[in-house]
N, CA, C and O of each residue as an XYZ file, in Angstrom:
664
protein
N      91.662     78.440     70.699
C      92.935     77.234     71.529
C      94.182     78.192     72.426
O      95.005     78.969     71.942
N      93.953     77.778     74.030
C      95.194     78.346     74.630
C      96.336     77.341     74.816
O      96.294     76.204     75.287
N      97.294     77.994     74.363
C      98.851     76.926     74.212
C      99.875     77.191     75.349
O     100.507     78.243     75.440
N      99.954     76.425     75.980
C     101.510     76.475     77.056
C     102.194     76.535     76.008
O     101.973     76.006     74.918
N     103.423     77.482     76.483
C     105.071     77.538     75.707
C     105.578     76.540     76.512
O     105.517     76.448     77.738
N     106.122     75.747     75.645
C     107.253     74.704     75.865
C     109.001     74.875     75.535
O     109.832     74.385     74.770
N     108.935     76.020     76.772
C     109.887     76.567     76.460
C     111.119     76.170     77.323
O     110.996     76.458     78.513
N     112.558     75.422     76.876
C     113.227     74.900     77.718
C     114.222     75.650     78.565
O     114.987     75.063     79.331
N     114.193     77.157     78.391
C     114.979     77.443     79.038
C     114.177     78.019     80.108
O     113.181     78.739     80.180
N     115.445     77.102     81.381
C     114.897     77.272     83.254
C     114.832     78.712     83.210
O     115.454     79.497     82.494
N     113.704     78.979     84.376
C     113.508     80.192     84.343
C     113.506     79.980     85.993
O     113.477     78.854     86.490
N     113.547     81.378     86.893
C     113.206     80.917     88.245
C     111.792     81.020     88.632
O     110.855     81.449     87.959
N     111.797     80.450     90.098
C     110.174     80.472     90.587
C     109.350     81.871     90.223
O     108.174     81.760     89.877
N     109.946     83.152     90.298
C     109.087     84.239     90.479
C     108.930     84.559     89.001
O     108.295     85.510     88.547
N     109.498     83.769     88.411
C     109.851     84.448     86.684
C     108.584     83.623     86.205
O     107.656     84.144     85.585
N     108.634     82.402     86.524
C     107.212     81.505     86.213
C     106.471     81.808     86.451
O     105.512     81.860     85.681
N     106.430     82.268     87.864
C     104.711     82.627     88.350
C     104.696     84.160     87.584
O     104.481     84.806     88.610
N     104.734     84.686     87.041
C     104.689     85.765     86.769
C     104.164     85.437     85.292
O     103.277     86.168     84.852
N     104.605     84.477     84.559
C     104.015     84.099     83.441
C     103.017     83.723     83.376
O     102.094     83.943     82.592
N     103.175     82.851     84.575
C     101.139     81.977     84.881
C     100.932     83.327     85.171
O     101.109     83.977     84.142
N     100.645     84.011     86.090
C      99.435     85.330     86.684
C      99.107     85.806     84.884
O      98.017     86.033     84.358
N     100.131     85.828     84.431
C      99.774     86.485     82.795
C      99.052     85.349     82.102
O      97.869     85.669     81.984
N      99.235     84.432     81.716
C      98.840     83.112     81.231
C      97.072     82.845     82.069
O      96.120     82.288     81.522
N      97.089     83.322     83.208
C      95.891     83.048     83.644
C      95.144     84.467     83.082
O      94.402     84.531     82.102
N      95.459     85.346     83.779
C      94.538     86.440     83.254
C      94.203     86.128     82.062
O      92.973     86.157     82.045
N      94.724     85.752     80.719
C      94.538     85.616     79.531
C      93.246     84.990     79.359
O      92.181     85.375     78.877
N      93.773     83.567     80.065
C      92.738     82.150     79.944
C      91.366     82.423     80.587
O      90.358     81.817     80.225
N      91.366     83.750     81.961
C      89.966     83.583     82.264
C      89.381     85.177     82.053
O      88.375     85.482     82.693
N      89.937     86.077     81.259
C      89.569     86.977     80.702
C      88.056     87.140     80.082
O      87.189     87.834     80.612
N      87.907     86.492     79.039
C      86.985     86.313     78.289
C      85.588     85.099     78.784
O      84.664     84.853     78.008
N      85.680     84.569     79.963
C      84.933     83.759     80.365
C      84.069     84.316     81.745
O      84.731     85.047     82.482
N      82.624     84.033     82.169
C      82.466     84.647     83.541
C      81.736     83.170     84.179
O      81.452     83.352     85.363
N      81.313     81.567     83.630
C      81.413     80.287     83.748
C      81.828     80.158     85.054
O      82.696     79.319     84.812
N      81.926     80.358     86.570
C      83.208     79.475     87.106
C      83.424     78.916     87.149
O      84.640     78.899     87.337
N      82.871     77.793     87.086
C      82.821     76.110     86.589
C      83.816     76.073     85.617
O      84.933     75.610     85.851
N      83.381     76.670     84.214
C      84.925     76.909     83.414
C      86.082     77.444     83.575
O      87.190     77.230     83.084
N      85.686     78.147     84.307
C      86.902     79.172     84.942
C      87.981     78.423     85.591
O      89.180     78.585     85.364
N      87.342     77.391     86.614
C      88.148     76.225     87.694
C      88.521     75.451     87.066
O      89.689     75.108     87.244
N      87.829     74.878     86.159
C      88.320     74.056     85.396
C      90.175     74.349     84.748
O      91.294     73.971     85.095
N      89.470     75.417     83.428
C      90.888     75.369     83.203
C      92.052     76.179     83.684
O      93.027     76.289     82.941
N      92.040     76.714     84.774
C      92.965     77.110     85.949
C      93.245     76.199     86.345
O      94.455     76.245     86.565
N      92.787     75.155     86.646
C      93.506     74.080     87.601
C      94.550     72.997     86.348
O      95.123     71.988     86.761
N      94.612     73.307     85.277
C      94.892     72.833     84.593
C      95.950     73.107     83.835
O      96.800     72.427     83.260
N      95.602     74.852     84.014
C      96.942     75.249     83.712
C      98.137     75.257     84.414
O      99.226     74.798     84.069
N      97.881     75.722     85.247
C      98.933     75.164     86.914
C      99.418     73.493     86.697
O     100.454     72.839     86.578
N      98.250     73.338     86.725
C      99.350     71.370     86.844
C      99.884     71.082     85.689
O     100.789     70.249     85.736
N      99.558     71.590     84.471
C     100.552     71.376     83.344
C     101.662     72.420     83.110
O     102.376     72.581     82.121
N     101.615     73.114     84.333
C     102.833     74.142     83.499
C     103.627     74.112     84.912
O     104.715     74.659     84.727
N     103.483     73.649     86.349
C     104.544     73.481     87.312
C     104.934     72.015     87.125
O     104.260     71.235     86.452
N     105.845     71.750     87.640
C     106.622     70.341     87.729
C     106.286     69.748     89.101
O     106.032     70.480     90.058
N     106.288     68.242     89.195
C     106.036     67.882     90.815
C     104.895     67.870     91.205
O     104.781     67.874     92.431
N     103.495     67.850     90.312
C     102.366     68.112     90.950
C     101.568     67.242     90.442
O     101.209     67.046     89.281
N     101.183     66.451     91.971
C      99.934     65.416     91.426
C      98.655     65.781     91.749
O      97.895     64.814     91.690
N      98.249     66.568     91.995
C      96.949     67.450     91.936
C      96.716     68.695     92.076
O      97.679     69.403     91.782
N      96.229     68.977     92.257
C      95.701     70.724     91.834
C      94.242     70.854     91.317
O      93.585     70.386     90.387
N      93.998     71.886     92.571
C      92.219     72.005     92.559
C      91.975     72.376     93.500
O      92.686     72.284     94.501
N      90.553     73.065     93.406
C      89.422     73.825     94.448
C      88.681     72.648     95.154
O      88.554     71.446     94.922
N      88.138     73.725     96.351
C      87.321     72.926     97.231
C      86.708     74.106     97.490
O      87.439     75.063     97.743
N      85.551     74.255     97.486
C      84.563     75.182     97.356
C      83.660     75.566     98.495
O      82.690     74.826     98.660
N      83.800     76.597     99.320
C      82.789     76.261    100.609
C      81.654     76.568    100.319
O      81.450     77.437     99.472
N      80.462     75.806    101.070
C      78.956     75.798    100.524
C      77.969     76.373    101.666
O      76.754     76.197    101.567
N      78.582     77.118    102.832
C      77.830     77.557    103.288
C      78.151     77.012    104.811
O      77.727     77.479    105.867
N      79.027     75.882    104.610
C      78.968     74.594    105.931
C      80.345     74.341    105.945
O      81.034     74.640    106.920
N      80.869     73.732    104.781
C      82.161     72.854    104.616
C      82.638     73.251    103.373
O      82.306     74.250    102.735
N      83.536     72.294    103.046
C      84.357     72.468    101.845
C      84.178     71.386    101.010
O      84.322     70.218    101.372
N      83.839     71.776     99.801
C      83.477     70.468     99.009
C      83.754     70.619     97.322
O      83.227     71.452     96.584
N      84.888     69.405     96.885
C      85.578     69.310     95.753
C      84.993     70.054     94.491
O      83.957     69.632     93.978
N      85.589     71.059     94.032
C      85.444     71.483     92.719
C      86.297     70.936     91.799
O      87.181     70.132     92.094
N      86.031     71.403     90.516
C      87.009     71.084     89.830
C      88.829     70.821     90.009
O      89.419     71.439     90.895
N      89.468     70.017     89.231
C      90.689     69.800     89.432
C      91.410     68.639     88.519
O      90.802     67.836     87.812
N      93.256     68.741     88.733
C      93.694     68.107     88.045
C      94.221     66.845     88.894
O      94.890     67.006     89.915
N      93.926     65.785     88.479
C      94.567     64.330     89.618
C      93.518     63.390     89.611
O      92.446     63.270     89.019
N      94.370     62.554     90.730
C      93.663     61.239     91.128
C      92.186     61.776     91.918
O      92.356     62.698     92.716
N      90.883     61.307     91.766
C      90.037     60.960     92.399
C      90.172     61.568     93.913
O      91.075     61.083     94.596
N      89.335     62.610     94.513
C      89.798     62.974     95.726
C      88.549     63.187     97.219
O      87.401     62.741     97.226
N      89.038     63.766     98.046
C      87.889     63.728     99.063
C      86.810     64.227     98.483
O      87.196     64.903     97.530
N      85.569     64.244     98.572
C      84.558     65.458     98.237
C      84.010     66.074     99.216
O      83.205     66.958     98.922
N      84.300     65.771    100.754
C      83.826     67.177    101.888
C      85.086     66.557    102.424
O      85.652     65.464    102.405
N      85.304     68.067    103.031
C      86.258     68.803    104.050
C      85.578     69.789    105.583
O      85.316     70.982    105.428
N      85.449     69.377    106.423
C      84.807     69.995    107.743
C      86.346     71.280    107.689
O      87.570     71.158    107.657
N      85.564     72.207    107.702
C      86.504     73.562    108.479
C      87.051     73.134    109.943
O      86.697     72.550    110.968
N      88.514     74.038    109.167
C      89.236     73.256    110.802
C      90.138     71.927    110.082
O      91.325     71.774    110.371
N      89.519     71.128    109.251
C      90.081     69.555    109.305
C      91.115     69.386    108.060
O      90.905     69.612    106.868
N      92.477     68.848    108.799
C      93.526     68.662    106.995
C      93.829     70.287    106.897
O      93.387     71.191    107.606
N      94.727     70.344    105.786
C      95.019     71.179    105.262
C      94.538     72.321    105.226
O      94.857     73.314    105.881
N      93.377     72.125    104.076
C      92.647     72.346    103.449
C      91.553     73.266    104.229
O      91.061     74.348    103.908
N      91.340     72.380    105.455
C      89.967     73.009    106.431
C      90.766     73.918    107.243
O      90.117     74.464    108.135
N      91.889     74.201    107.183
C      92.636     74.615    108.031
C      92.507     76.033    107.726
O      91.828     76.869    108.322
N      93.638     76.257    106.198
C      93.378     77.084    105.460
C      92.211     77.926    105.277
O      92.289     79.151    105.361
N      90.907     77.180    104.977
C      90.000     77.954    105.330
C      89.193     78.796    106.067
O      88.337     79.636    105.789
N      89.887     78.177    107.496
C      89.280     78.511    108.875
C      90.112     79.824    108.892
O      89.667     80.960    108.727
N      91.252     79.504    109.094
C      92.270     80.542    109.244
C      92.361     81.417    108.313
O      92.730     82.529    108.690
N      92.111     81.264    107.041
C      92.248     81.939    105.946
C      93.815     82.471    106.168
O      94.128     83.631    106.440
N      94.573     81.532    106.016
C      96.192     81.096    105.839
C      96.818     80.524    104.752
O      96.524     79.377    104.413
N      97.671     81.196    104.141
C      98.321     80.048    103.453
C      99.017     79.030    103.874
O     100.181     79.180    104.246
N      98.370     77.782    103.878
C      99.389     76.752    104.237
C     100.292     75.886    103.832
O     100.013     74.756    103.430
N     101.358     76.327    103.905
C     102.663     75.326    103.141
C     103.542     74.775    104.238
O     104.265     75.214    105.132
N     103.011     73.203    103.589
C     103.060     71.922    104.220
C     104.485     71.152    103.645
O     104.236     70.260    102.833
N     105.853     71.350    103.926
C     106.687     70.423    103.807
C     106.418     69.062    103.500
O     106.405     68.596    102.360
N     106.150     68.287    104.809
C     106.014     67.033    104.641
C     104.407     67.228    105.871
O     104.262     67.613    107.031
N     103.395     66.662    104.676
C     101.812     66.314    105.081
C     102.187     65.092    106.224
O     101.406     64.970    107.168
N     103.134     64.373    106.159
C     102.679     63.393    107.753
C     102.765     63.795    108.799
O     102.296     63.245    109.796
N     103.686     65.346    108.763
C     104.051     65.973    109.691
C     102.957     66.532    110.349
O     102.850     66.636    111.571
N     102.020     66.944    109.384
C     100.459     67.446    110.023
C      99.608     66.922    110.657
O      99.073     65.882    110.271
N      99.233     67.641    111.990
C      98.289     66.695    112.748
C      97.268     66.930    111.936
O      97.096     68.041    111.433
N      96.154     65.489    111.628
C      94.897     65.800    111.003
C      95.228     66.076    109.253
O      94.688     66.825    108.438
N      96.053     65.364    109.169
C      96.055     65.706    107.329
C      95.625     64.469    106.997
O      96.000     63.415    107.513
N      94.365     64.691    105.617
C      93.565     63.859    105.213
C      94.667     63.202    103.859
O      95.586     63.841    103.348
N      94.383     62.227    103.611
C      95.241     61.104    102.774
C      94.502     61.179    102.055
O      93.592     60.366    102.222
N      94.362     62.065    100.907
C      93.527     61.445     99.791
C      94.344     60.903     98.609
O      93.685     59.997     98.100
N      95.242     61.041     98.108
C      96.198     60.449     97.745
C      97.787     60.160     98.591
O      98.537     60.967     99.140
N      97.906     58.523     98.400
C      98.947     58.219     99.299
C     100.284     58.934     99.047
O     101.067     59.194     99.961
N     100.569     59.329     97.372
C     101.979     59.526     96.969
C     101.827     61.093     97.139
O     102.734     61.837     96.766
N     100.769     61.535     97.659
C     101.307     63.090     98.007
C     102.691     63.195     99.688
O     102.611     62.482    100.688
N     103.525     64.040     99.488
C     104.286     64.881    100.406
C     104.285     65.774    100.718
O     104.402     65.959    101.930
N     104.189     66.590    100.064
C     104.147     68.173    100.661
C     102.574     68.536     99.943
O     101.827     67.666     99.495
N     102.345     69.660     99.949
C     101.005     70.590     99.859
C     101.091     71.851    100.380
O     101.613     72.100    101.467
N     100.539     72.754     99.555
C     100.220     74.109     99.952
C      98.412     74.563     99.454
O      97.794     74.248     98.438
N      98.046     75.276    100.473
C      96.632     75.507    100.091
C      96.721     77.008    100.379
O      97.366     77.674    101.189
N      95.807     77.303     99.385
C      95.017     79.388     99.543
C      94.111     79.277     99.641
O      93.424     78.479     99.003
N      93.596     80.320    100.797
C      92.479     80.491    101.246
C      91.500     81.224     99.813
O      92.132     82.190     99.385
N      90.647     81.082     99.299
C      90.013     82.273     98.338
C      88.960     82.550     98.819
O      88.002     81.807     99.032
N      89.159     84.380     99.156
C      88.077     85.201     99.876
C      88.062     86.313     99.296
O      89.072     86.938     98.971
N      86.966     86.645     99.122
C      85.902     87.309     98.203
C      86.387     89.105     98.851
O      86.630     89.480     99.998
N      86.371     89.794     97.662
C      86.274     91.265     98.027
C      85.519     91.562     99.291
O      86.014     92.230    100.198
N      84.459     91.114     99.326
C      83.535     91.529    100.845
C      84.053     90.616    101.790
O      83.527     90.921    102.860
N      84.920     89.514    101.976
C      85.047     88.807    103.224
C      84.651     87.723    103.089
O      84.865     87.104    104.131
N      84.083     87.008    102.219
C      83.188     86.167    102.556
C      84.384     84.729    101.533
O      84.816     84.599    100.387
N      84.457     83.921    102.907
C      85.047     82.621    102.253
C      84.532     82.053    100.749
O      83.366     81.658    100.742
N      85.159     81.981     99.666
C      84.978     81.139     98.283
C      85.396     79.527     98.531
O      84.683     78.642     98.056
N      86.466     79.246     99.221
C      86.983     77.863     99.336
C      88.686     78.233     99.290
O      89.307     79.170     99.793
N      89.220     76.843     98.301
C      90.867     77.051     98.919
C      90.740     76.662     97.722
O      89.712     76.439     97.082
N      92.498     76.532     97.242
C      93.489     76.233     96.087
C      94.423     75.053     96.825
O      95.297     75.320     97.649
N      94.122     73.862     96.433
C      94.543     73.030     97.183
C      95.811     72.433     95.753
O      95.570     72.167     94.576
N      97.204     72.403     96.566
C      98.363     71.760     95.154
C      99.006     70.906     96.206
O      99.261     71.187     97.378
N      99.242     69.652     95.439
C      99.761     68.479     96.408
C     101.099     67.994     95.387
O     101.281     68.122     94.177
N     101.746     67.516     96.247
C     103.263     67.012     95.393
C     104.066     66.436     95.956
O     104.751     66.891     96.872
N     104.138     64.803     95.283
C     104.918     63.500     95.504
C     106.330     63.803     96.048
O     107.158     62.912     96.239
N     106.586     65.261     96.313
C     107.774     65.908     96.821
C     108.027     66.393     97.443
O     107.937     67.621     97.448
N     108.537     65.629     98.416
C     108.860     66.283    100.290
C     109.710     67.711    100.124
O     110.833     67.958     99.682
N     108.474     68.664    100.777
C     109.203     69.968    100.416
C     109.119     70.612     99.756
O     109.387     71.752    100.133
N     108.612     70.406     97.978
C     108.384     70.911     97.145
C     107.735     72.198     97.149
O     107.639     72.734     96.045
N     107.215     72.886     98.263
C     106.717     74.177     98.145
C     107.618     75.260     99.338
O     107.701     74.816    100.483
N     107.983     76.041     99.172
C     108.563     77.232     99.772
C     107.556     78.708     99.637
O     106.668     78.999     98.836
N     108.116     79.413    100.741
C     107.373     80.875    100.783
C     107.708     81.865     99.098
O     107.420     83.058     98.998
N     108.493     80.853     97.674
C     107.988     82.061     96.677
C     106.948     81.342     96.567
O     105.846     81.857     96.758
N     107.096     79.737     96.171
C     105.632     79.687     95.567
C     104.254     80.183     96.548
O     103.152     80.314     96.016
N     104.384     80.343     97.475
C     103.344     81.223     98.418
C     102.753     82.344     98.192
O     101.609     82.744     98.408
N     103.850     82.891     97.643
C     103.568     84.186     96.761
C     102.991     84.073     95.233
O     102.259     84.835     94.600
N     103.442     83.155     94.977
C     103.211     82.740     93.354
C     101.963     82.678     93.544
O     101.259     83.671     93.356
N     101.338     81.218     94.049
C     100.106     80.639     94.404
C      99.103     81.660     94.437
O      98.039     81.697     93.818
N      99.700     82.669     95.428
C      98.977     83.753     96.038
C      98.261     84.305     94.862
O      97.152     83.983     94.434
N      99.247     85.359     94.335
C      98.988     86.059     93.250
C      97.755     84.986     92.439
O      96.541     85.154     92.564
N      98.170     84.281     91.907
C      97.316     83.274     90.804
C      96.101     83.063     91.467
O      95.190     83.086     90.640
N      95.561     82.799     92.996
C      94.373     83.074     93.488
C      93.766     84.595     93.691
O      92.703     84.863     94.250
N      94.513     85.342     93.217
C      94.015     86.252     93.616
C      93.569     87.309     92.270
O      92.905     88.346     92.270
N      94.449     86.328     90.809
C      93.154     86.644     89.103
C      92.262     85.863     89.221
O      91.125     86.073     88.797
N      92.811     84.312     90.118
C      90.909     83.832     89.687
C      90.126     84.046     90.438
O      89.069     83.727     89.893
N      89.765     84.704     92.216
C      89.247     85.543     92.955
C      88.693     86.422     91.495
O      87.769     85.947     90.834
N      89.400     87.809     91.066
C      89.022     88.574     90.277
C      88.333     88.447     88.990
O      87.470     89.244     88.620
N      88.736     87.407     88.297
C      88.649     87.075     87.203
C      87.681     85.880     86.734
O      86.943     85.714     85.763
N      87.975     85.222     87.719
C      86.988     83.509     87.401
C      85.969     83.218     88.149
O      85.116     82.353     87.958
N      86.118     84.280     89.383
C      84.702     84.288     90.264
C      84.153     85.297     90.369
O      82.947     85.156     90.166
N      84.562     86.711     90.687
C      83.658     87.456     91.113
C      82.950     88.107     89.935
O      82.034     88.853     90.280
N      83.177     87.991     88.491
C      82.527     88.264     87.609
C      81.573     87.651     87.127
O      81.058     88.067     86.089
N      81.073     86.435     87.805
C      80.190     85.223     87.628
C      78.912     85.902     87.783
O      77.862     85.265     87.708
């Protein structure tokens, strides 16, 4: 059984993400099933970070993004490339940090409580688009450059251990 530490000592964001990366590596190290890895990865991040209301995957099926394992309320099932924050991240292959989702043209509101969002594209070593990692918060301005760096590090672990070995 995997156990999340409940240490009450406050950590810097950088230290928290370093710990999460180590936990993700341990969690994914011995499993090769992509869906199991995506489900556990989503749960790990959702329960480890504060002020989240959704954390999960959208996988590219060759035409569009399709919802994968996640934590949170039911989500939009399909997203076109270039549409919303997820579609933009997939199309540009660049992390999107959105402090105010209402100011993002074309934002797709799956959960009305979401105020800010970060989306990291998932790209295989050969350049193939796998999908995106999407995290929402009910707090405006929740995500910043430190979160982007931390989420990108986490996603590298997922692509390496949770996806590519399957």
